[in-house]
C-alpha positions as CSV (number, residue, x, y, z in Angstrom):
1,M,-37.6,52.7,31.1
2,P,-37.2,54.3,35.0
3,S,-35.2,57.3,34.2
4,M,-35.9,60.0,31.0
5,R,-33.1,60.4,29.4
6,T,-32.0,61.4,25.4
7,E,-28.8,60.4,23.2
8,V,-28.4,57.0,24.9
9,A,-26.6,53.8,24.0
10,A,-27.9,50.8,23.9
11,A,-27.0,47.0,23.6
12,L,-28.2,43.6,23.8
13,V,-25.9,41.0,25.9
14,G,-28.3,37.5,25.9
15,T,-31.2,38.2,27.5
16,K,-30.5,41.6,28.6
17,I,-30.8,45.2,26.9
18,Y,-28.5,47.9,28.6
19,V,-28.9,51.8,28.2
20,V,-26.2,53.5,28.9
21,G,-25.8,57.3,29.7
22,G,-27.0,59.7,27.7
23,L,-28.5,63.6,28.5
24,V,-30.8,64.4,31.3
25,P,-32.5,68.2,31.9
26,G,-29.6,70.4,33.0
27,D,-26.8,67.6,33.4
28,V,-25.1,64.7,31.5
29,T,-25.5,61.3,33.4
30,S,-23.3,57.9,34.4
31,I,-27.2,55.6,34.9
32,V,-26.9,52.4,33.5
33,E,-30.5,50.6,33.5
34,E,-31.1,47.2,32.4
35,Y,-34.5,45.8,31.0
36,D,-34.6,42.4,31.1
37,V,-36.2,41.0,27.6
38,A,-37.9,37.7,29.4
39,T,-39.4,39.2,32.9
40,N,-40.7,42.8,31.6
41,I,-38.5,44.2,34.1
42,W,-36.2,47.4,34.8
43,R,-33.4,47.9,36.8
44,R,-30.6,49.8,38.1
45,V,-27.2,48.3,37.7
46,A,-23.5,49.7,38.2
47,S,-22.8,53.3,37.1
48,M,-20.7,53.8,34.3
49,P,-17.0,55.2,35.7
50,Q,-17.7,58.3,33.7
51,A,-20.6,60.3,32.5
52,L,-21.3,60.1,28.9
53,H,-23.7,61.5,25.8
54,H,-23.2,60.5,22.6
55,T,-21.5,57.4,23.3
56,T,-21.3,53.7,21.4
57,A,-22.1,50.2,23.4
58,V,-22.1,47.0,21.7
59,S,-21.4,43.2,23.5
60,V,-18.5,40.7,22.6
61,G,-18.6,37.2,24.8
62,G,-21.0,38.4,27.4
63,K,-19.3,41.8,27.9
64,L,-21.0,45.7,27.0
65,Y,-18.5,47.5,26.2
66,V,-18.9,51.3,25.8
67,I,-16.4,53.4,23.5
68,G,-16.2,57.0,22.8
69,G,-18.7,59.9,23.8
70,F,-18.7,63.3,24.9
71,T,-18.5,64.6,28.3
72,G,-20.5,67.4,30.1
73,A,-18.7,69.6,28.3
74,W,-18.7,68.1,25.2
75,D,-15.0,67.1,24.8
76,P,-15.0,64.1,22.5
77,V,-13.2,60.9,24.6
78,N,-11.5,57.8,23.6
79,T,-12.2,55.9,26.8
80,V,-13.3,52.1,26.5
81,Y,-15.4,51.0,29.3
82,E,-16.0,47.0,29.4
83,Y,-18.9,46.0,32.1
84,D,-19.5,42.1,33.6
85,P,-23.6,42.1,33.9
86,A,-22.0,38.6,36.1
87,A,-20.0,40.6,38.6
88,D,-22.0,43.9,38.0
89,R,-18.7,45.4,37.6
90,W,-17.2,48.0,35.4
91,R,-13.3,48.2,34.3
92,T,-11.3,50.7,31.8
93,R,-9.5,49.1,28.5
94,T,-7.0,50.7,26.3
95,P,-8.3,53.6,25.0
96,M,-9.5,54.3,21.1
97,P,-7.0,56.0,19.0
98,T,-8.6,58.8,17.8
99,A,-11.0,60.4,20.5
100,R,-14.6,60.9,18.9
101,G,-18.5,62.0,20.3
102,A,-21.3,60.8,17.7
103,P,-19.5,57.5,15.7
104,A,-21.1,54.3,14.9
105,A,-20.0,51.2,16.6
106,A,-20.4,47.5,15.5
107,T,-19.4,44.2,15.9
108,L,-18.3,41.4,13.5
109,A,-16.6,38.0,14.3
110,G,-15.1,38.8,18.0
111,K,-14.1,42.3,16.9
112,I,-15.3,46.0,17.6
113,Y,-15.6,48.8,14.8
114,V,-16.0,52.3,15.5
115,M,-16.3,54.3,12.8
116,A,-16.7,57.9,11.8
117,G,-17.6,60.7,14.3
118,D,-16.9,64.1,15.7
119,T,-13.3,64.5,16.7
120,R,-14.4,68.7,17.3
121,R,-11.5,69.8,15.0
122,G,-14.0,68.4,12.7
123,D,-15.9,65.1,11.1
124,S,-13.8,62.1,11.4
125,T,-13.5,59.4,8.3
126,A,-11.4,57.0,11.2
127,N,-12.5,53.6,11.3
128,E,-10.5,51.5,14.0
129,E,-11.2,48.0,14.8
130,Y,-10.9,46.5,18.4
131,D,-10.0,43.2,20.2
132,P,-11.3,42.9,23.5
133,A,-9.1,39.3,23.7
134,S,-6.2,41.0,23.3
135,D,-7.4,44.8,24.8
136,T,-5.5,45.8,21.1
137,W,-6.6,48.5,18.5
138,R,-5.6,48.8,14.9
139,R,-6.8,51.0,12.3
140,R,-8.5,49.9,9.4
141,A,-9.9,51.3,5.8
142,R,-11.4,54.7,6.5
143,V,-14.7,55.3,6.3
144,P,-15.8,57.0,2.7
145,T,-18.4,60.0,3.9
146,A,-16.4,62.0,7.4
147,R,-19.9,62.3,9.2
148,N,-21.6,61.9,12.5
149,H,-24.5,60.9,13.9
150,L,-24.7,57.7,11.8
151,A,-25.9,54.4,12.2
152,A,-24.5,51.0,11.8
153,A,-25.9,47.4,11.4
154,T,-23.9,43.8,10.5
155,M,-25.2,41.6,8.5
156,G,-23.4,38.2,7.3
157,E,-20.1,39.4,7.0
158,L,-20.4,43.3,6.1
159,I,-21.0,46.2,8.1
160,Y,-23.5,48.4,7.0
161,T,-23.2,52.6,8.1
162,F,-26.4,54.7,7.5
163,A,-27.0,58.3,6.9
164,G,-25.4,60.6,9.2
165,R,-24.6,64.4,9.2
166,V,-22.2,67.3,8.6
167,G,-22.7,70.5,9.8
168,G,-26.3,70.6,10.1
169,R,-26.9,69.1,7.1
170,N,-28.5,65.2,6.7
171,L,-27.1,62.2,4.6
172,A,-28.5,60.1,2.8
173,V,-25.5,57.8,2.5
174,T,-25.1,54.0,2.6
175,E,-21.4,52.6,3.0
176,I,-20.8,49.1,3.1
177,Y,-17.4,47.5,4.6
178,N,-15.7,44.3,4.2
179,T,-14.1,43.6,7.9
180,A,-12.1,40.2,5.8
181,A,-10.6,42.7,2.5
182,D,-10.8,45.7,4.8
183,T,-12.2,47.6,1.8
184,W,-15.7,49.8,1.6
185,S,-18.4,50.2,-1.4
186,R,-21.4,52.2,-1.7
187,G,-24.7,50.6,-0.9
188,T,-28.3,52.5,-2.4
189,P,-28.8,55.8,-0.4
190,I,-31.6,55.6,2.1
191,P,-34.4,57.3,1.0
192,T,-34.7,59.7,3.7
193,P,-31.9,62.0,5.0
194,R,-31.5,61.6,8.4
195,S,-29.2,61.7,11.7
196,G,-29.2,60.7,15.4
197,I,-30.7,57.8,14.3
198,A,-30.1,53.9,15.2
199,A,-30.0,50.6,12.7
200,A,-30.5,46.7,13.5
201,A,-30.2,43.6,11.7
202,L,-33.2,41.3,11.7
203,G,-32.8,38.1,10.3
204,L,-30.1,35.9,8.9
205,A,-30.2,36.6,5.4
206,S,-27.0,36.5,3.1
207,S,-24.8,39.4,2.7
208,T,-25.9,39.5,-0.7
209,S,-29.3,39.5,-0.5
210,S,-29.2,41.8,2.1
211,A,-27.8,44.8,0.4
212,A,-29.7,47.8,1.1
213,N,-32.3,47.8,-1.4
214,W,-34.3,50.9,-0.5
215,A,-36.2,51.8,-3.4
216,S,-38.1,48.6,-3.9
217,R,-40.0,49.3,0.0
218,R,-40.2,53.4,-0.7
219,R,-43.8,53.8,0.2
220,T,-45.8,57.3,-0.5
221,P,-43.1,60.0,-1.2
222,R,-43.7,62.8,2.2
223,T,-42.6,66.0,2.5
224,R,-39.4,66.4,4.3
225,P,-38.7,69.4,6.7
226,T,-36.1,71.9,5.5
227,I,-32.9,71.5,7.2
228,P,-31.2,74.2,7.6
229,R,-27.5,74.7,6.3
230,A,-24.8,76.0,8.6
231,T,-23.8,79.6,8.2
232,P,-20.3,79.3,5.9
233,G,-17.4,79.4,8.6
234,R,-19.1,78.2,11.3
235,R,-20.4,75.0,12.5
236,K,-24.5,74.1,13.7
237,P,-24.3,74.3,17.4
238,R,-25.0,70.6,19.2
239,C,-28.2,69.4,19.3
240,R,-29.7,69.3,23.1
241,P,-32.3,67.8,24.9
242,R,-35.6,69.3,25.5
243,A,-36.0,70.1,28.9
244,T,-37.1,72.8,31.5
245,A,-33.8,73.4,32.8
246,S,-30.5,74.1,30.7
247,P,-28.1,71.4,29.3
248,P,-24.7,71.3,29.8
249,S,-22.9,74.2,27.9
250,R,-21.2,74.1,25.2
251,P,-18.4,75.3,23.0
252,A,-19.3,78.3,20.4
253,T,-17.2,76.3,18.0
254,A,-18.5,72.9,18.8
255,S,-21.0,70.4,15.8
256,T,-23.9,69.0,16.2
């Protein structure tokens, strides 16, 4: 990839992958780079209207949507930006009801679902549905476990959410959202508690056969590093990129 960054978001539109925003040494960026899977070539496209990190990116109807995230001051945002690859142009859409950074997003049946995340007041259980066709939002059944830095993927008629972080502690939860019934259920926990991850669905298995069955896929267990717990009454500092220059300063009360 042409530019080195961390805490980016990425999504596939057609045969091209778009990598948006993120942290660079000492700053946050609005850079967007396009990778053409067919030609194995990268190119820079129009930058986002706002520099963001810990945002989300999904595609619906040939358009790219970037929703939520943090600014350089680590303020959570509720912005929705739509990118049209054909015109190489961005436009602002109706804001999300709950401003959040480090949420998860997934699509199903032409709708976008943004789940959980960090609101600065604490970790959120918000689950909000965006309809790009009507440019409208509605609130849906809340995520059972409040967390940030989780991952989500769609398989069949269900959206699966995995892992995440609460105060400095990594989680192993698997929670499954049925959009038609607007209900949540629990799946088998992921074997290794972690956060700051990504997930993708591969294949066309039915929602029943694709239910998370981690135990059958376990390999030889490995020793996991100890994750320090947050000091009572304080929230663990946010993650920052490894760099020689200092990243954007952060409020002392913010969480990772």
